[in-house]
Each structure stands twice: as structure tokens, then as C-alpha cells.
PQR file with spaces between the fields and no chain letter, atoms N, CA, C, O and H, PARSE charges and radii, in Angstrom:
ATOM       1  N    MET     1       1.814  -20.229    6.596 -0.4000 1.5000
ATOM       2  CA   MET     1       2.821  -19.510    5.821 -0.0000 2.0000
ATOM       3  C    MET     1       2.391  -18.052    5.658  0.5500 1.7000
ATOM       4  O    MET     1       1.233  -17.774    5.347 -0.5500 1.4000
ATOM       5  N    THR     2       3.298  -17.151    5.864 -0.4000 1.5000
ATOM       6  CA   THR     2       3.022  -15.727    5.755 -0.0000 2.0000
ATOM       7  C    THR     2       3.086  -15.297    4.297  0.5500 1.7000
ATOM       8  O    THR     2       4.052  -15.581    3.590 -0.5500 1.4000
ATOM       9  H    THR     2       4.239  -17.377    6.117  0.4000 1.0000
ATOM      10  N    GLU     3       2.040  -14.609    3.863 -0.4000 1.5000
ATOM      11  CA   GLU     3       2.004  -14.082    2.498 -0.0000 2.0000
ATOM      12  C    GLU     3       2.165  -12.577    2.525  0.5500 1.7000
ATOM      13  O    GLU     3       1.673  -11.899    3.426 -0.5500 1.4000
ATOM      14  H    GLU     3       1.254  -14.378    4.437  0.4000 1.0000
ATOM      15  N    THR     4       2.860  -12.066    1.527 -0.4000 1.5000
ATOM      16  CA   THR     4       2.984  -10.620    1.368 -0.0000 2.0000
ATOM      17  C    THR     4       2.399  -10.243    0.024  0.5500 1.7000
ATOM      18  O    THR     4       2.675  -10.876   -0.995 -0.5500 1.4000
ATOM      19  H    THR     4       3.261  -12.617    0.794  0.4000 1.0000
ATOM      20  N    ARG     5       1.595   -9.212    0.041 -0.4000 1.5000
ATOM      21  CA   ARG     5       0.990   -8.690   -1.186 -0.0000 2.0000
ATOM      22  C    ARG     5       1.567   -7.308   -1.415  0.5500 1.7000
ATOM      23  O    ARG     5       1.635   -6.501   -0.488 -0.5500 1.4000
ATOM      24  H    ARG     5       1.371   -8.698    0.869  0.4000 1.0000
ATOM      25  N    ARG     6       1.982   -7.028   -2.632 -0.4000 1.5000
ATOM      26  CA   ARG     6       2.550   -5.733   -2.993 -0.0000 2.0000
ATOM      27  C    ARG     6       1.578   -5.039   -3.937  0.5500 1.7000
ATOM      28  O    ARG     6       1.265   -5.555   -5.010 -0.5500 1.4000
ATOM      29  H    ARG     6       1.927   -7.684   -3.385  0.4000 1.0000
ATOM      30  N    VAL     7       1.102   -3.858   -3.526 -0.4000 1.5000
ATOM      31  CA   VAL     7       0.150   -3.103   -4.336 -0.0000 2.0000
ATOM      32  C    VAL     7       0.675   -1.689   -4.556  0.5500 1.7000
ATOM      33  O    VAL     7       1.383   -1.132   -3.717 -0.5500 1.4000
ATOM      34  H    VAL     7       1.357   -3.438   -2.655  0.4000 1.0000
ATOM      35  N    ALA     8       0.313   -1.124   -5.702 -0.4000 1.5000
ATOM      36  CA   ALA     8       0.771    0.227   -6.041 -0.0000 2.0000
ATOM      37  C    ALA     8      -0.419    1.101   -6.412  0.5500 1.7000
ATOM      38  O    ALA     8      -1.461    0.613   -6.849 -0.5500 1.4000
ATOM      39  H    ALA     8      -0.263   -1.576   -6.384  0.4000 1.0000
ATOM      40  N    ALA     9      -0.237    2.406   -6.225 -0.4000 1.5000
ATOM      41  CA   ALA     9      -1.299    3.365   -6.540 -0.0000 2.0000
ATOM      42  C    ALA     9      -0.676    4.705   -6.924  0.5500 1.7000
ATOM      43  O    ALA     9       0.518    4.939   -6.741 -0.5500 1.4000
ATOM      44  H    ALA     9       0.609    2.803   -5.869  0.4000 1.0000
ATOM      45  N    HIS    10      -1.534    5.578   -7.465 -0.4000 1.5000
ATOM      46  CA   HIS    10      -1.064    6.912   -7.830 -0.0000 2.0000
ATOM      47  C    HIS    10      -0.500    7.643   -6.622  0.5500 1.7000
ATOM      48  O    HIS    10       0.483    8.376   -6.728 -0.5500 1.4000
ATOM      49  H    HIS    10      -2.505    5.387   -7.614  0.4000 1.0000
ATOM      50  N    GLU    11      -1.145    7.432   -5.454 -0.4000 1.5000
ATOM      51  CA   GLU    11      -0.605    8.008   -4.236 -0.0000 2.0000
ATOM      52  C    GLU    11      -0.917    7.116   -3.041  0.5500 1.7000
ATOM      53  O    GLU    11      -1.939    6.431   -2.992 -0.5500 1.4000
ATOM      54  H    GLU    11      -1.944    6.836   -5.369  0.4000 1.0000
ATOM      55  N    VAL    12       0.005    7.152   -2.081 -0.4000 1.5000
ATOM      56  CA   VAL    12      -0.150    6.429   -0.819 -0.0000 2.0000
ATOM      57  C    VAL    12      -0.083    7.473    0.284  0.5500 1.7000
ATOM      58  O    VAL    12       0.903    8.202    0.399 -0.5500 1.4000
ATOM      59  H    VAL    12       0.835    7.709   -2.121  0.4000 1.0000
ATOM      60  N    ARG    13      -1.134    7.543    1.096 -0.4000 1.5000
ATOM      61  CA   ARG    13      -1.168    8.492    2.214 -0.0000 2.0000
ATOM      62  C    ARG    13      -0.808    7.745    3.493  0.5500 1.7000
ATOM      63  O    ARG    13      -1.424    6.737    3.839 -0.5500 1.4000
ATOM      64  H    ARG    13      -1.934    6.951    1.003  0.4000 1.0000
ATOM      65  N    LEU    14       0.200    8.261    4.183 -0.4000 1.5000
ATOM      66  CA   LEU    14       0.705    7.628    5.395 -0.0000 2.0000
ATOM      67  C    LEU    14       0.010    8.198    6.635  0.5500 1.7000
ATOM      68  O    LEU    14      -0.542    9.297    6.575 -0.5500 1.4000
ATOM      69  H    LEU    14       0.700    9.080    3.902  0.4000 1.0000
ATOM      70  N    PRO    15       0.027    7.473    7.754 -0.5600 1.5000
ATOM      71  CA   PRO    15      -0.650    7.947    8.968  0.2800 2.0000
ATOM      72  C    PRO    15      -0.129    9.290    9.476  0.5500 1.7000
ATOM      73  O    PRO    15      -0.867   10.032   10.124 -0.5500 1.4000
ATOM      74  N    ASP    16       1.127    9.608    9.192 -0.4000 1.5000
ATOM      75  CA   ASP    16       1.695   10.879    9.675 -0.0000 2.0000
ATOM      76  C    ASP    16       1.378   12.061    8.760  0.5500 1.7000
ATOM      77  O    ASP    16       1.852   13.173    8.994 -0.5500 1.4000
ATOM      78  H    ASP    16       1.727    9.006    8.665  0.4000 1.0000
ATOM      79  N    GLY    17       0.575   11.822    7.716 -0.4000 1.5000
ATOM      80  CA   GLY    17       0.164   12.899    6.826 -0.0000 2.0000
ATOM      81  C    GLY    17       0.994   13.030    5.562  0.5500 1.7000
ATOM      82  O    GLY    17       0.611   13.754    4.644 -0.5500 1.4000
ATOM      83  H    GLY    17       0.190   10.918    7.526  0.4000 1.0000
ATOM      84  N    ARG    18       2.127   12.338    5.501 -0.4000 1.5000
ATOM      85  CA   ARG    18       2.940   12.398    4.281 -0.0000 2.0000
ATOM      86  C    ARG    18       2.267   11.609    3.166  0.5500 1.7000
ATOM      87  O    ARG    18       1.450   10.722    3.415 -0.5500 1.4000
ATOM      88  H    ARG    18       2.439   11.750    6.247  0.4000 1.0000
ATOM      89  N    THR    19       2.625   11.949    1.937 -0.4000 1.5000
ATOM      90  CA   THR    19       2.103   11.265    0.757 -0.0000 2.0000
ATOM      91  C    THR    19       3.277   10.810   -0.103  0.5500 1.7000
ATOM      92  O    THR    19       4.241   11.548   -0.304 -0.5500 1.4000
ATOM      93  H    THR    19       3.289   12.669    1.735  0.4000 1.0000
ATOM      94  N    ILE    20       3.176    9.583   -0.605 -0.4000 1.5000
ATOM      95  CA   ILE    20       4.151    9.054   -1.553 -0.0000 2.0000
ATOM      96  C    ILE    20       3.420    8.921   -2.886  0.5500 1.7000
ATOM      97  O    ILE    20       2.384    8.261   -2.965 -0.5500 1.4000
ATOM      98  H    ILE    20       2.392    8.983   -0.442  0.4000 1.0000
ATOM      99  N    ALA    21       3.957    9.547   -3.935 -0.4000 1.5000
ATOM     100  CA   ALA    21       3.266    9.516   -5.221 -0.0000 2.0000
ATOM     101  C    ALA    21       4.257    9.309   -6.357  0.5500 1.7000
ATOM     102  O    ALA    21       5.205   10.082   -6.498 -0.5500 1.4000
ATOM     103  H    ALA    21       4.798   10.084   -3.871  0.4000 1.0000
ATOM     104  N    PRO    22       4.054    8.295   -7.156 -0.5600 1.5000
ATOM     105  CA   PRO    22       3.261    7.090   -6.905  0.2800 2.0000
ATOM     106  C    PRO    22       3.961    6.239   -5.850  0.5500 1.7000
ATOM     107  O    PRO    22       5.155    6.395   -5.596 -0.5500 1.4000
ATOM     108  N    GLY    23       3.188    5.331   -5.237 -0.4000 1.5000
ATOM     109  CA   GLY    23       3.746    4.562   -4.143 -0.0000 2.0000
ATOM     110  C    GLY    23       3.379    3.094   -4.166  0.5500 1.7000
ATOM     111  O    GLY    23       2.450    2.671   -4.854 -0.5500 1.4000
ATOM     112  H    GLY    23       2.217    5.204   -5.443  0.4000 1.0000
ATOM     113  N    VAL    24       4.135    2.328   -3.395 -0.4000 1.5000
ATOM     114  CA   VAL    24       3.929    0.888   -3.242 -0.0000 2.0000
ATOM     115  C    VAL    24       3.718    0.599   -1.761  0.5500 1.7000
ATOM     116  O    VAL    24       4.368    1.203   -0.908 -0.5500 1.4000
ATOM     117  H    VAL    24       4.889    2.672   -2.836  0.4000 1.0000
ATOM     118  N    VAL    25       2.810   -0.326   -1.455 -0.4000 1.5000
ATOM     119  CA   VAL    25       2.597   -0.775   -0.081 -0.0000 2.0000
ATOM     120  C    VAL    25       2.753   -2.290   -0.060  0.5500 1.7000
ATOM     121  O    VAL    25       2.178   -2.995   -0.890 -0.5500 1.4000
ATOM     122  H    VAL    25       2.282   -0.817   -2.148  0.4000 1.0000
ATOM     123  N    GLU    26       3.531   -2.780    0.892 -0.4000 1.5000
ATOM     124  CA   GLU    26       3.651   -4.220    1.098 -0.0000 2.0000
ATOM     125  C    GLU    26       2.797   -4.590    2.300  0.5500 1.7000
ATOM     126  O    GLU    26       2.967   -4.035    3.385 -0.5500 1.4000
ATOM     127  H    GLU    26       3.998   -2.208    1.566  0.4000 1.0000
ATOM     128  N    ILE    27       1.873   -5.534    2.104 -0.4000 1.5000
ATOM     129  CA   ILE    27       0.911   -5.928    3.130 -0.0000 2.0000
ATOM     130  C    ILE    27       1.178   -7.384    3.508  0.5500 1.7000
ATOM     131  O    ILE    27       1.189   -8.269    2.652 -0.5500 1.4000
ATOM     132  H    ILE    27       1.734   -5.985    1.223  0.4000 1.0000
ATOM     133  N    THR    28       1.392   -7.614    4.800 -0.4000 1.5000
ATOM     134  CA   THR    28       1.630   -8.957    5.326 -0.0000 2.0000
ATOM     135  C    THR    28       0.633   -9.221    6.445  0.5500 1.7000
ATOM     136  O    THR    28       0.519   -8.427    7.379 -0.5500 1.4000
ATOM     137  H    THR    28       1.383   -6.895    5.494  0.4000 1.0000
ATOM     138  N    ASP    29      -0.083  -10.324    6.355 -0.4000 1.5000
ATOM     139  CA   ASP    29      -1.097  -10.671    7.356 -0.0000 2.0000
ATOM     140  C    ASP    29      -2.057   -9.518    7.619  0.5500 1.7000
ATOM     141  O    ASP    29      -2.455   -9.279    8.758 -0.5500 1.4000
ATOM     142  H    ASP    29       0.009  -10.969    5.596  0.4000 1.0000
ATOM     143  N    GLY    30      -2.428   -8.799    6.548 -0.4000 1.5000
ATOM     144  CA   GLY    30      -3.387   -7.712    6.648 -0.0000 2.0000
ATOM     145  C    GLY    30      -2.827   -6.397    7.147  0.5500 1.7000
ATOM     146  O    GLY    30      -3.559   -5.412    7.240 -0.5500 1.4000
ATOM     147  H    GLY    30      -2.105   -8.993    5.622  0.4000 1.0000
ATOM     148  N    MET    31      -1.538   -6.360    7.471 -0.4000 1.5000
ATOM     149  CA   MET    31      -0.927   -5.148    8.005 -0.0000 2.0000
ATOM     150  C    MET    31       0.028   -4.529    6.986  0.5500 1.7000
ATOM     151  O    MET    31       0.768   -5.241    6.307 -0.5500 1.4000
ATOM     152  H    MET    31      -0.944   -7.160    7.395  0.4000 1.0000
ATOM     153  N    ALA    32       0.006   -3.200    6.883 -0.4000 1.5000
ATOM     154  CA   ALA    32       0.929   -2.487    5.991 -0.0000 2.0000
ATOM     155  C    ALA    32       2.307   -2.493    6.645  0.5500 1.7000
ATOM     156  O    ALA    32       2.530   -1.826    7.655 -0.5500 1.4000
ATOM     157  H    ALA    32      -0.595   -2.621    7.434  0.4000 1.0000
ATOM     158  N    GLU    33       3.221   -3.248    6.061 -0.4000 1.5000
ATOM     159  CA   GLU    33       4.564   -3.393    6.621 -0.0000 2.0000
ATOM     160  C    GLU    33       5.539   -2.352    6.088  0.5500 1.7000
ATOM     161  O    GLU    33       6.390   -1.853    6.826 -0.5500 1.4000
ATOM     162  H    GLU    33       3.040   -3.790    5.240  0.4000 1.0000
ATOM     163  N    LYS    34       5.412   -2.024    4.796 -0.4000 1.5000
ATOM     164  CA   LYS    34       6.326   -1.068    4.162 -0.0000 2.0000
ATOM     165  C    LYS    34       5.550   -0.224    3.168  0.5500 1.7000
ATOM     166  O    LYS    34       4.577   -0.683    2.570 -0.5500 1.4000
ATOM     167  H    LYS    34       4.721   -2.429    4.197  0.4000 1.0000
ATOM     168  N    ALA    35       5.991    1.009    2.998 -0.4000 1.5000
ATOM     169  CA   ALA    35       5.483    1.882    1.950 -0.0000 2.0000
ATOM     170  C    ALA    35       6.671    2.650    1.403  0.5500 1.7000
ATOM     171  O    ALA    35       7.496    3.160    2.160 -0.5500 1.4000
ATOM     172  H    ALA    35       6.782    1.381    3.483  0.4000 1.0000
ATOM     173  N    TYR    36       6.752    2.729    0.074 -0.4000 1.5000
ATOM     174  CA   TYR    36       7.903    3.381   -0.536 -0.0000 2.0000
ATOM     175  C    TYR    36       7.534    3.844   -1.943  0.5500 1.7000
ATOM     176  O    TYR    36       6.528    3.407   -2.501 -0.5500 1.4000
ATOM     177  H    TYR    36       6.082    2.315   -0.542  0.4000 1.0000
ATOM     178  N    PRO    37       8.355    4.735   -2.515 -0.5600 1.5000
ATOM     179  CA   PRO    37       8.067    5.240   -3.864  0.2800 2.0000
ATOM     180  C    PRO    37       8.137    4.130   -4.912  0.5500 1.7000
ATOM     181  O    PRO    37       8.974    3.230   -4.829 -0.5500 1.4000
ATOM     182  N    LEU    38       7.263    4.209   -5.877 -0.4000 1.5000
ATOM     183  CA   LEU    38       7.267    3.279   -7.006 -0.0000 2.0000
ATOM     184  C    LEU    38       8.371    3.703   -7.956  0.5500 1.7000
ATOM     185  O    LEU    38       8.377    4.823   -8.468 -0.5500 1.4000
ATOM     186  H    LEU    38       6.584    4.940   -5.945  0.4000 1.0000
ATOM     187  N    GLU    39       9.302    2.792   -8.183 -0.4000 1.5000
ATOM     188  CA   GLU    39      10.395    3.044   -9.121 -0.0000 2.0000
ATOM     189  C    GLU    39      10.465    1.865  -10.071  0.5500 1.7000
ATOM     190  O    GLU    39      10.660    0.728   -9.640 -0.5500 1.4000
ATOM     191  H    GLU    39       9.297    1.882   -7.767  0.4000 1.0000
ATOM     192  N    GLY    40      10.312    2.120  -11.331 -0.4000 1.5000
ATOM     193  CA   GLY    40      10.339    1.046  -12.319 -0.0000 2.0000
ATOM     194  C    GLY    40       9.089    0.181  -12.233  0.5500 1.7000
ATOM     195  O    GLY    40       8.000    0.663  -11.922 -0.5500 1.4000
ATOM     196  H    GLY    40      10.154    3.043  -11.681  0.4000 1.0000
ATOM     197  N    GLU    41       9.267   -1.095  -12.512 -0.4000 1.5000
ATOM     198  CA   GLU    41       8.162   -2.049  -12.473 -0.0000 2.0000
ATOM     199  C    GLU    41       8.556   -3.226  -11.586  0.5500 1.7000
ATOM     200  O    GLU    41       9.013   -4.251  -12.092 -0.5500 1.4000
ATOM     201  H    GLU    41      10.152   -1.486  -12.765  0.4000 1.0000
ATOM     202  N    PRO    42       8.385   -3.094  -10.252 -0.5600 1.5000
ATOM     203  CA   PRO    42       8.768   -4.187   -9.374  0.2800 2.0000
ATOM     204  C    PRO    42       7.948   -5.446   -9.654  0.5500 1.7000
ATOM     205  O    PRO    42       6.744   -5.371   -9.897 -0.5500 1.4000
ATOM     206  N    ALA    43       8.604   -6.586   -9.619 -0.4000 1.5000
ATOM     207  CA   ALA    43       7.935   -7.861   -9.879 -0.0000 2.0000
ATOM     208  C    ALA    43       6.830   -8.113   -8.851  0.5500 1.7000
ATOM     209  O    ALA    43       6.939   -7.724   -7.688 -0.5500 1.4000
ATOM     210  H    ALA    43       9.582   -6.647   -9.421  0.4000 1.0000
ATOM     211  N    HIS    44       5.775   -8.767   -9.305 -0.4000 1.5000
ATOM     212  CA   HIS    44       4.669   -9.192   -8.438 -0.0000 2.0000
ATOM     213  C    HIS    44       3.991   -8.024   -7.731  0.5500 1.7000
ATOM     214  O    HIS    44       3.621   -8.143   -6.563 -0.5500 1.4000
ATOM     215  H    HIS    44       5.686   -9.083  -10.249  0.4000 1.0000
ATOM     216  N    THR    45       3.822   -6.898   -8.420 -0.4000 1.5000
ATOM     217  CA   THR    45       3.147   -5.732   -7.865 -0.0000 2.0000
ATOM     218  C    THR    45       1.850   -5.506   -8.622  0.5500 1.7000
ATOM     219  O    THR    45       1.841   -5.415   -9.850 -0.5500 1.4000
ATOM     220  H    THR    45       4.122   -6.801   -9.369  0.4000 1.0000
ATOM     221  N    GLU    46       0.752   -5.416   -7.877 -0.4000 1.5000
ATOM     222  CA   GLU    46      -0.566   -5.148   -8.473 -0.0000 2.0000
ATOM     223  C    GLU    46      -0.786   -3.646   -8.529  0.5500 1.7000
ATOM     224  O    GLU    46      -0.567   -2.947   -7.539 -0.5500 1.4000
ATOM     225  H    GLU    46       0.759   -5.490   -6.880  0.4000 1.0000
ATOM     226  N    TRP    47      -1.211   -3.152   -9.663 -0.4000 1.5000
ATOM     227  CA   TRP    47      -1.535   -1.737   -9.799 -0.0000 2.0000
ATOM     228  C    TRP    47      -3.010   -1.565   -9.455  0.5500 1.7000
ATOM     229  O    TRP    47      -3.876   -2.080  -10.162 -0.5500 1.4000
ATOM     230  H    TRP    47      -1.390   -3.720  -10.467  0.4000 1.0000
ATOM     231  N    LEU    48      -3.302   -0.840   -8.366 -0.4000 1.5000
ATOM     232  CA   LEU    48      -4.683   -0.560   -7.980 -0.0000 2.0000
ATOM     233  C    LEU    48      -5.125    0.816   -8.431  0.5500 1.7000
ATOM     234  O    LEU    48      -6.321    1.068   -8.581 -0.5500 1.4000
ATOM     235  H    LEU    48      -2.599   -0.421   -7.792  0.4000 1.0000
ATOM     236  N    GLY    49      -4.168    1.713   -8.649 -0.4000 1.5000
ATOM     237  CA   GLY    49      -4.507    3.065   -9.056 -0.0000 2.0000
ATOM     238  C    GLY    49      -5.141    3.844   -7.915  0.5500 1.7000
ATOM     239  O    GLY    49      -5.308    3.320   -6.813 -0.5500 1.4000
ATOM     240  H    GLY    49      -3.197    1.508   -8.527  0.4000 1.0000
ATOM     241  N    GLY    50      -5.493    5.100   -8.182 -0.4000 1.5000
ATOM     242  CA   GLY    50      -6.161    5.911   -7.172 -0.0000 2.0000
ATOM     243  C    GLY    50      -5.286    6.166   -5.957  0.5500 1.7000
ATOM     244  O    GLY    50      -4.089    6.426   -6.071 -0.5500 1.4000
ATOM     245  H    GLY    50      -5.357    5.526   -9.077  0.4000 1.0000
ATOM     246  N    THR    51      -5.923    6.084   -4.777 -0.4000 1.5000
ATOM     247  CA   THR    51      -5.246    6.396   -3.523 -0.0000 2.0000
ATOM     248  C    THR    51      -5.374    5.236   -2.546  0.5500 1.7000
ATOM     249  O    THR    51      -6.457    4.680   -2.362 -0.5500 1.4000
ATOM     250  H    THR    51      -6.896    5.873   -4.684  0.4000 1.0000
ATOM     251  N    ILE    52      -4.265    4.880   -1.927 -0.4000 1.5000
ATOM     252  CA   ILE    52      -4.246    3.920   -0.825 -0.0000 2.0000
ATOM     253  C    ILE    52      -3.974    4.732    0.432  0.5500 1.7000
ATOM     254  O    ILE    52      -3.059    5.555    0.458 -0.5500 1.4000
ATOM     255  H    ILE    52      -3.385    5.331   -2.076  0.4000 1.0000
ATOM     256  N    VAL    53      -4.761    4.503    1.466 -0.4000 1.5000
ATOM     257  CA   VAL    53      -4.589    5.206    2.735 -0.0000 2.0000
ATOM     258  C    VAL    53      -4.162    4.192    3.791  0.5500 1.7000
ATOM     259  O    VAL    53      -4.835    3.187    4.016 -0.5500 1.4000
ATOM     260  H    VAL    53      -5.504    3.834    1.445  0.4000 1.0000
ATOM     261  N    ILE    54      -3.034    4.473    4.433 -0.4000 1.5000
ATOM     262  CA   ILE    54      -2.604    3.654    5.568 -0.0000 2.0000
ATOM     263  C    ILE    54      -3.039    4.398    6.819  0.5500 1.7000
ATOM     264  O    ILE    54      -2.576    5.507    7.087 -0.5500 1.4000
ATOM     265  H    ILE    54      -2.487    5.290    4.251  0.4000 1.0000
ATOM     266  N    ARG    55      -3.928    3.784    7.578 -0.4000 1.5000
ATOM     267  CA   ARG    55      -4.465    4.423    8.784 -0.0000 2.0000
ATOM     268  C    ARG    55      -3.591    4.104    9.992  0.5500 1.7000
ATOM     269  O    ARG    55      -2.658    3.305    9.909 -0.5500 1.4000
ATOM     270  H    ARG    55      -4.304    2.883    7.361  0.4000 1.0000
ATOM     271  N    SER    56      -3.907    4.737   11.106 -0.4000 1.5000
ATOM     272  CA   SER    56      -3.109    4.562   12.329 -0.0000 2.0000
ATOM     273  C    SER    56      -3.148    3.132   12.861  0.5500 1.7000
ATOM     274  O    SER    56      -2.298    2.755   13.669 -0.5500 1.4000
ATOM     275  H    SER    56      -4.665    5.386   11.174  0.4000 1.0000
ATOM     276  N    ASP    57      -4.130    2.323   12.418 -0.4000 1.5000
ATOM     277  CA   ASP    57      -4.161    0.914   12.830 -0.0000 2.0000
ATOM     278  C    ASP    57      -3.197    0.061   12.009  0.5500 1.7000
ATOM     279  O    ASP    57      -3.150   -1.160   12.161 -0.5500 1.4000
ATOM     280  H    ASP    57      -4.819    2.630   11.762  0.4000 1.0000
ATOM     281  N    ASN    58      -2.426    0.719   11.132 -0.4000 1.5000
ATOM     282  CA   ASN    58      -1.420    0.092   10.266 -0.0000 2.0000
ATOM     283  C    ASN    58      -2.028   -0.818    9.200  0.5500 1.7000
ATOM     284  O    ASN    58      -1.371   -1.733    8.703 -0.5500 1.4000
ATOM     285  H    ASN    58      -2.464    1.711   11.008  0.4000 1.0000
ATOM     286  N    ARG    59      -3.276   -0.559    8.858 -0.4000 1.5000
ATOM     287  CA   ARG    59      -3.920   -1.283    7.766 -0.0000 2.0000
ATOM     288  C    ARG    59      -4.050   -0.344    6.580  0.5500 1.7000
ATOM     289  O    ARG    59      -4.206    0.867    6.738 -0.5500 1.4000
ATOM     290  H    ARG    59      -3.810    0.184    9.262  0.4000 1.0000
ATOM     291  N    ALA    60      -3.983   -0.929    5.382 -0.4000 1.5000
ATOM     292  CA   ALA    60      -4.089   -0.148    4.152 -0.0000 2.0000
ATOM     293  C    ALA    60      -5.511   -0.263    3.620  0.5500 1.7000
ATOM     294  O    ALA    60      -6.107   -1.340    3.638 -0.5500 1.4000
ATOM     295  H    ALA    60      -3.857   -1.912    5.254  0.4000 1.0000
ATOM     296  N    TYR    61      -6.048    0.863    3.147 -0.4000 1.5000
ATOM     297  CA   TYR    61      -7.417    0.919    2.650 -0.0000 2.0000
ATOM     298  C    TYR    61      -7.454    1.519    1.255  0.5500 1.7000
ATOM     299  O    TYR    61      -6.696    2.436    0.938 -0.5500 1.4000
ATOM     300  H    TYR    61      -5.564    1.738    3.132  0.4000 1.0000
ATOM     301  N    LYS    62      -8.335    0.995    0.433 -0.4000 1.5000
ATOM     302  CA   LYS    62      -8.611    1.537   -0.904 -0.0000 2.0000
ATOM     303  C    LYS    62     -10.113    1.697   -0.978  0.5500 1.7000
ATOM     304  O    LYS    62     -10.845    0.724   -0.796 -0.5500 1.4000
ATOM     305  H    LYS    62      -8.950    0.250    0.690  0.4000 1.0000
ATOM     306  N    ASP    63     -10.587    2.899   -1.241 -0.4000 1.5000
ATOM     307  CA   ASP    63     -12.027    3.177   -1.291 -0.0000 2.0000
ATOM     308  C    ASP    63     -12.716    2.776    0.014  0.5500 1.7000
ATOM     309  O    ASP    63     -13.814    2.220   -0.004 -0.5500 1.4000
ATOM     310  H    ASP    63      -9.992    3.689   -1.388  0.4000 1.0000
ATOM     311  N    ASN    64     -12.070    3.060    1.143 -0.4000 1.5000
ATOM     312  CA   ASN    64     -12.573    2.776    2.496 -0.0000 2.0000
ATOM     313  C    ASN    64     -12.760    1.286    2.784  0.5500 1.7000
ATOM     314  O    ASN    64     -13.464    0.927    3.728 -0.5500 1.4000
ATOM     315  H    ASN    64     -11.178    3.512    1.158  0.4000 1.0000
ATOM     316  N    LYS    65     -12.153    0.429    1.999 -0.4000 1.5000
ATOM     317  CA   LYS    65     -12.206   -1.024    2.240 -0.0000 2.0000
ATOM     318  C    LYS    65     -10.789   -1.500    2.495  0.5500 1.7000
ATOM     319  O    LYS    65      -9.867   -1.116    1.775 -0.5500 1.4000
ATOM     320  H    LYS    65     -11.581    0.720    1.232  0.4000 1.0000
ATOM     321  N    PRO    66     -10.599   -2.348    3.532 -0.5600 1.5000
ATOM     322  CA   PRO    66      -9.249   -2.838    3.799  0.2800 2.0000
ATOM     323  C    PRO    66      -8.706   -3.678    2.645  0.5500 1.7000
ATOM     324  O    PRO    66      -9.433   -4.456    2.027 -0.5500 1.4000
ATOM     325  N    ILE    67      -7.434   -3.507    2.372 -0.4000 1.5000
ATOM     326  CA   ILE    67      -6.761   -4.329    1.367 -0.0000 2.0000
ATOM     327  C    ILE    67      -6.230   -5.541    2.100  0.5500 1.7000
ATOM     328  O    ILE    67      -5.426   -5.412    3.023 -0.5500 1.4000
ATOM     329  H    ILE    67      -6.844   -2.875    2.874  0.4000 1.0000
ATOM     330  N    GLU    68      -6.668   -6.698    1.700 -0.4000 1.5000
ATOM     331  CA   GLU    68      -6.267   -7.941    2.355 -0.0000 2.0000
ATOM     332  C    GLU    68      -5.049   -8.540    1.678  0.5500 1.7000
ATOM     333  O    GLU    68      -4.712   -8.182    0.549 -0.5500 1.4000
ATOM     334  H    GLU    68      -7.321   -6.803    0.950  0.4000 1.0000
ATOM     335  N    THR    69      -4.403   -9.443    2.366 -0.4000 1.5000
ATOM     336  CA   THR    69      -3.236  -10.133    1.836 -0.0000 2.0000
ATOM     337  C    THR    69      -3.647  -11.076    0.732  0.5500 1.7000
ATOM     338  O    THR    69      -2.799  -11.756    0.153 -0.5500 1.4000
ATOM     339  H    THR    69      -4.677   -9.734    3.283  0.4000 1.0000
């Protein structure tokens, strides 16, 4: 079964150099599937704070550690 984890942070840096602040990243099977602005309080969203970086390998990292599903 595929699991999706939704995490939020003060800012999300995308591979193309853009930044979403504050932002949400949806991670499925270890891959960043979606990133979008945080609006309101979406259900089942973990607040990680700080910065999440989505690298060109399409994985999301927090403090240089991959965020797992």
C-alpha cells in the first residue's frame, strides 16, 4: 500500500531555485510528489519547521537528511 506523508516548514526550496514560504510537501514512497503554499491547517500535516529542500533527485531533505514516508 502506498503511503503519503504531508510535511510543512517555514520554507520549501524547489530544485528550480524557487522558494515557497511557508510550504507543504507531499512525499510518497520517499519521493516529493507535490509542493505548495501552506494555507490554513491541512489535516494530517506534520510541522517540521525550518527549511525543506527538494533536490533534483526529487527527494525532500531536512537538515541534509532525507524525509521518509
